[in-house]
C-alpha atoms as one frame of an Amber mdcrd trajectory, in Angstrom:
protein
  10.072 -37.385-130.253  11.794 -34.635-130.134  13.753 -33.267-126.666  14.567
 -29.501-125.792  16.382 -29.958-122.750  16.935 -25.595-121.013  19.560 -25.116
-118.620  19.431 -22.453-116.097  17.821 -19.606-117.926  17.443 -18.380-114.443
  17.516 -14.531-113.414  21.604 -14.920-111.178  23.106 -16.409-114.715  21.121
 -13.101-116.989  21.775 -10.664-115.182  22.016 -11.370-111.491  24.504 -12.286
-109.311  26.545 -14.697-111.538  25.287 -12.366-114.916  27.153 -11.613-117.915
  26.247  -9.245-120.637  26.576 -12.554-122.914  24.135 -14.081-121.200  21.727
 -11.385-121.339  21.964 -11.173-125.345  21.072 -14.651-126.146  17.299 -14.036
-124.028  15.851 -13.432-127.139  16.826 -16.807-128.681  16.240 -18.932-126.569
  12.657 -17.551-125.742  12.555 -17.820-129.544  13.980 -21.254-129.816  11.522
 -22.231-126.889   8.922 -20.545-128.448   9.213 -22.574-132.367  10.051 -26.001
-130.379   6.174 -25.854-128.556   4.884 -25.191-131.913   6.894 -28.137-133.498
   5.295 -30.531-130.591   8.535 -30.850-128.645   8.823 -32.386-125.398  10.448
 -29.121-123.278  12.242 -29.425-119.498  13.941 -26.813-117.593  16.571 -27.457
-114.864  17.859 -25.152-112.156  20.621 -24.864-110.465  19.536 -25.085-106.772
  21.517 -24.273-103.410  20.754 -23.342 -99.817  21.508 -21.083 -97.322  24.788
 -23.031 -96.661  25.898 -22.329-100.128  29.029 -21.260 -98.949  29.723 -23.903
 -96.701  29.986 -26.387 -99.487  33.072 -27.017-101.711  31.293 -25.739-104.784
  30.340 -22.284-102.395  34.439 -22.663-100.802  35.634 -21.935-104.494  32.747
 -19.749-106.170  32.491 -17.327-103.337  29.499 -16.076-104.874  25.555 -16.381
-103.650  23.609 -17.590-106.662  20.110 -19.636-107.386  19.398 -20.076-103.444
  15.989 -22.182-103.579  13.122 -19.396-103.470  14.552 -16.338-104.652  14.224
 -14.337-107.591  17.573 -15.535-108.625  16.680 -19.086-109.021  13.827 -18.502
-110.867  13.613 -18.881-114.567  13.515 -16.091-116.197  10.120 -14.848-117.235
   8.304 -15.732-120.339  10.534 -19.348-121.286   8.354 -21.721-118.502   5.702
 -22.212-118.492   3.084 -23.976-115.788   3.594 -27.244-115.936   6.480 -27.684
-117.751   9.540 -30.226-116.148  11.869 -28.155-113.689  14.635 -30.550-112.169
  16.028 -28.833-109.517  20.108 -30.096-109.569  22.357 -29.030-106.349  25.589
 -29.309-108.582  26.612 -28.560-112.586  25.336 -32.173-114.101  21.573 -33.675
-112.911  21.746 -37.721-111.942  18.517 -36.707-112.479  18.194 -35.465-115.248
  20.078 -38.488-116.896  16.956 -40.832-115.654  14.265 -38.325-116.769  16.002
 -38.832-120.247  16.593 -42.602-119.991  13.052 -42.974-118.882  11.353 -40.413
-121.823  13.431 -41.902-124.061  13.346 -39.372-127.181  14.471 -39.669-130.764
  16.477 -36.361-130.769  17.996 -34.074-127.868  18.612 -30.985-127.985  20.347
 -28.584-125.422  20.187 -24.737-124.818  20.889 -22.037-121.940  23.224 -21.229
-119.400  26.630 -21.470-118.691  27.950 -23.198-122.322  31.583 -24.231-119.728
  30.262 -25.215-116.761  26.264 -26.740-116.558  25.776 -27.314-120.407  28.294
 -29.239-121.314  28.352 -31.450-117.926  24.089 -32.456-118.591  25.222 -32.847
-122.349  27.862 -34.850-121.547  25.691 -37.042-118.750  22.990 -37.016-121.229
  24.871 -38.009-124.144  26.750 -40.914-121.086  22.799 -41.905-120.487  21.765
 -42.777-124.370  24.642 -42.601-126.341  23.093 -43.955-129.473  20.788 -40.496
-129.490  21.765 -38.200-130.798  22.752 -34.739-129.081  23.086 -31.152-129.638
  23.826 -28.087-128.113  22.889 -24.721-129.767  25.181 -22.575-130.056  23.079
 -19.100-130.488  21.305 -20.475-127.456  23.892 -20.720-124.850  27.088 -18.417
-123.194  29.679 -19.221-121.119  31.424 -17.687-118.027  33.660 -15.695-120.852
  33.347 -15.832-125.012  36.945 -17.927-125.001  35.561 -20.432-122.432  32.116
 -20.842-124.471  33.894 -21.734-127.888  35.852 -23.769-125.839  32.751 -25.747
-124.346  31.862 -26.365-127.635  34.677 -28.090-129.116  35.301 -29.962-126.450
  31.676 -31.193-126.174  31.845 -31.963-130.386  35.050 -34.372-129.432  32.208
 -35.828-127.134  30.668 -36.842-130.516  27.802 -34.181-129.280  26.380 -31.759
-132.119  27.049 -28.202-132.614  24.453 -26.404-134.278  25.600 -22.734-135.175
  22.960 -21.460-137.116  19.902 -19.934-134.864
């Protein structure tokens, strides 16, 4: 079985509190990739960056003092049209998710691909966690379905993941 992990394709990261033009530009690619994977029978799981109203008091909030992805808010929601009712959603309070690692260990996919936001923060964190959880399973990141905080940090993150034996898929 193949697994597609859609990382933090939430309104706040696309065109909300922490949105970027690069994030907006990948939405059609992400939607197309999800649809292709659904047709091909892949398992799909979504992650959601999830914070409470105390966000600004957390370590992350003190370092990034921009409220975002507050549980239940419009900004926290996955972009409309990407997920379907019943798709697994993993809420994570930080960049990487131990719950995602446990999920992939139970699922035992033959292949894993990650797409989403932000390449240089949550995508790289979760790609490395998944690779550590299942070191013999091929893990890939599709570059055209990811965006970083900046184009430069996106490319830096892709190079770092490649150095850690994560395949970087450059085609759409």
